[in-house]
N, C-alpha and C positions, 0 to 999 in steps of 0.2 A: 254842183254842190257849192253852196256859199261858204267860203272859208271863214267868214265871220261868225257863223253859227257854231255853237258848242256841239260836241259829239252827242250828248244826250238829247239836244234839241233836234239834231238831224235824225237820230233814231226814232224819236217821237213822231216827227213829220213823216218818216217812212212808214210807220205803223198806220197812220191816218191814210196815207196814200194806198196802202195795201187793201184796207177796208173798202175804200172808194172804188178802186179798180176792180176788185173781185165782185162787188155788187153791181157795178154799172157797165163794165166792159166785157167783151167776149174773150175770155181767157181759158177756155176749155180746150183740151186736146181734140184734134180733128182727125188725124191720120192713124193714131193709135187708140185702140179701145182697151178696156180693162181686161179683156179675155174671158169675162163671165158669159159673154154671148156664145161661147163655144160649148157651153154646158147646159143641160136641162135636167129636170127631175122626172123620174118615172112616176106617172100619175097612178094613184091607187083609187079605183072606183068604189071600193068598199073598205074604208079604213078601219072599221070596227073600233072607233074611238068616240068618246064624248068630247066635243070641241071645248067644253068648259073645263075639262080636266087637263088640257095640254099645258105642259110645264116648260117655260122658257128660262128657268133659273140656271145660273152657272156661277163660277167663281174665277177670279184672276188675281194672281199674286197674293193668294190667301184671303181675299176679300169677297164676300158674297154679293152677287148682283141679281136683280130681278129679271134681267134679259142681257144677252151678249152685246150690248150697245155701248159705244164710247162716243161722247161728244168730242171730236178731235180738236187738237190744239189750233187756235185761230188767232186770238188777239189780246190786246191789253195796251195800256199806256196813254189812252185818251179818254175823254169824258164819254164819248159814244161807246168805246170799247168797254168801259166800266158798266154801262147799261146793258150791253150785250152779255158780258160775263155774269152779271147778276141774274139776268133772266135765265140763262143757261143753267147756272148753279141751282137755282130754286127748283127748276124742273127736274134736273138730275136727282136732287134729293127726294122730290115727290115720287119719282118713278124707280128709284133705286138703281140708277145706271151710272157709268163712269164718265169722267170729264177731265180734259186737259186744258191748259191755258196756252196762249201764245208765248213767244220768246220773252223771257223776263229780263233781258239785257237792259231794256230801257228803265226798269225799276231799280236795277243795280246801279246804273249811272245817274238816275234821277229819282231818289227815294220818295219825293213828294207825289209820284204817280203810283206808288206801290199799292195803294188802295184799289186801283183799277183791276188788280189781279187777286186781291185778298178775298176770296169767296167762301172760305171755310165756314164763316159764321152763317152763311145761307145754306150750307150743305155739310152739316157736321158728320154725316155718316158715309158719304160716298167715297169711292176709289178716285183719288185726285192726283193728277200728274203735274209736277212742276216742269219747267222747260227752259233750256238754254241751248245755244248753238255750240256744237262741239268745237268748231273752229276758233271760238273765243278762248279756248285753252292755249292757243298760240298768240293771243293778244292780251296777256297779263291776267287772264282769269285762272283760278285754281280752286282748291278745296274750299276756301273761305267764301268765294262768290257762289259756288254751288250750294253750300250750306245755307247761305242767305236766301237763295231762291227757294230751297226746300222749306226753310223755316217760315218764310213769308206766307206760304200756302198751307203750312202744316201738312205737306204733301206725303203721299204714300210711296212715291217713286219719282225719279227725275228723268225726264226725257232729254236726251242729248240728240238734237236734230242734226242731220248730215245733209248739206245742201251745196255741194260744189258747183253745180250748174247755175243755181240761183246767184251765188256769189260771183261767178264768172260773168254773168250777164248784168248784174247790178252795177250801176255806176259807182266806182270806188269801192267795190265789194271786198270783203276779207278773203283773200285767196291763198293764204299760206296754210295748206293742209298737211304739211310735212311733219312726221313724228307724232301724229295724233293718237295712233293706236296705243303707243306706249303710255301716253298721258291718260287715256281712257282706262287702261289697265290699272294704273296707279290709283285713279279716282275710284274705281270699283272696289278697291281694297280699303279705302278710307271713308267712304260715305256711309251713313247709317241706314240708307234706303237703297233699293235696287235701282240700277240704271236701265232705261229702255232706249235702245238705239233705234232712231226713226229717220227715214228719208222724208222728203217734203213733196214727193210726187214723181220721182224718177226711178224708184224701186231699189230694193236690196237683193242682190243675187245670193244664191246658196254659198258661193265661195266667200263673199264678204260677210255673210251671216256667220260662217264658221270662224272667221278671224275675230269677229266681234265677240262671239260667245267664248272663244278661247281667252280673250282679254278680260272676261268676267262680267259682261253685261247680263242682266237678268231676264230680259225679254227683247223681242224684235218687233218693230212695227214696219211692215214692208213699204207702206206709202208708195204704191206703184203708180205707173203711168195710166192715164185714161180719164182723169178728172181735171182738176185745175192745173194748168201749166204755169209754173212760177217763172219759167223763161219768158212766157208771154206777159205775165204780170210785170216783171222788171223791164221788159222791152217797152211796154206801154208807158211806164213811168219815166223812162230815160229821156233826157234832153239831148244827149250825145248821139248823133246819127249812127256811129259804129255800134254802140250798145243796143240801139233799137234794131239794127240789122241782126245782131247776135240773137236777140229775142225771137226774131222771125225764123232764123235758120234753125234754132234748136227748140222751136215751139213744140215739136212732137218727139222729143228725145226721151228714151227711158224704157224700162222693162214693165210690161203689163202686170197689173196687180195679181191676177190669177196665176200667172207663170211663177212669180216670186213665191207665192204661197205654196204651190204644189212642189216646187223644187226644194225650198227650205224644209218643208215638213218631211219630204222624202229622206233628207239627210239627218234631220234632228227631230226625232219623234217626241221628245219631251219638252222642248223649248216653249215657253209661253209666247204665243204668236198673235199679233194683231194684224188684221187686214184693214188697210185704208188705201185710198187712192181711187176716186171715181165711183164709190158706192153711192147709189142714189135712192134705193128703196129696200124694202124688206126681202125681196127676192134676191137681190145682190147680197144682202147680209147672209141669207140662208146658204147661198152658193159658197160664200167665203168660209162659213163654218164647215160646210161639207168638204171643202178643199184643205181643211186643216187648221183654220184660224180658231182661236179661243175667244176672240173678241173682234167686233167689227166697228171701225171708226168712220164716222161721216162728219164732214165739215160744211160744205156748201149748203145742203138742205137746212142745217141748223143755223147757219149764218143768216140766210135769207129770212128764216122765221124769226130769229131773235132781233133782227132789225125792225120787225113789226111789233111784236108783243110777246109777253110770257105765255099767253094763251096759245099763240101760234106755235111756239116751241112745243108746248104740251100736245098739240094736235099732231105734230110731226112724230113725236115719240109714240103716241097711241096708234098712229097709222103704221109705223114701222113694226111695232109689236103685233098688230093685227095681221100684217103681211107675213111675218115670220111664222106666226101661229097657223096661218092658212096653208103655208108650205108644209108644215108638219102634219096638219090634218089631211091634206091631199096626197101625202106620201105614206100615210099610215104610221107615222112616228109620234109617240106620245111626248118625246123630249128631244133635245138636240143631238143626243148620242147616235141616233140612227141615220142622220142625214147623209153621211158619207156613203152609205150603202144604196141610197136612193138616187144618187147623182150619176149621170152618164155624159160622156163627151159625144158631141154630134158632128164634129168635122174630122 
């Protein structure tokens, strides 16, 4: 890290690096899969349904959605990120699905890049999530910074992302996670919108979900292992050999997405639950819903499409919706509510 660079410039450069590495390098988990491969749906050869009447509608945190899809938090802070977020937001509005943005820390530190996140004008009706790192609560962030992040987006909720492994591998990462649960508890009482606790790809256990819910968070995004490994991303970025080695050692660290979903839902029947972490198609989305998720978040498929065009993003959404509808049709379910009964474990 160049000590002559300001903190905001370093954060902005890191965001640009993240986009480049995710799009150009192999940063996917290899030894750990999502766990969805351990499940299959029971095929129904005579569904007694009209495909055109299949209903994907759902709701989350009180907001109606045309399908249980979330464009997961990815980026912001650079010109390219603005293009990506604009394309994603326009498509989210067109199809009535949810969207999150990447960490807004750079916008708090450098207000002149705030417009790279400000997508509400393109998507006035969608369920929209603001996003900050929970660890920043130990680095001078508090209620004011969280309110600024929410107000910038006119967001419906605030994601607090939890990323201890990423910070441990990241060169000069923010590694003081002590006392955060109490600060999250206080924040939940003071903010005007719900807080969503989200990992970044290493999973949230049922034990930790319980503690977060007791602290007052309004929803959980498990963001489990099996997709993009942020240890690998930070290891690829690192100039320090030690940090590069850490990225290699912990490239496949975490709890598979399917296990997180199943275990959390078994303990907490009513919690609004988001499945993300390695979902790549509508069959994954359907399995996630069957395992107890209310919403399914995807990042990499949308990032790749948004780097090309708005039309490419729309194609991804249409394909995902067609895949989920096909699962419903071929399991004899007219809507999402029956999916759980059609899923079986195969190992």
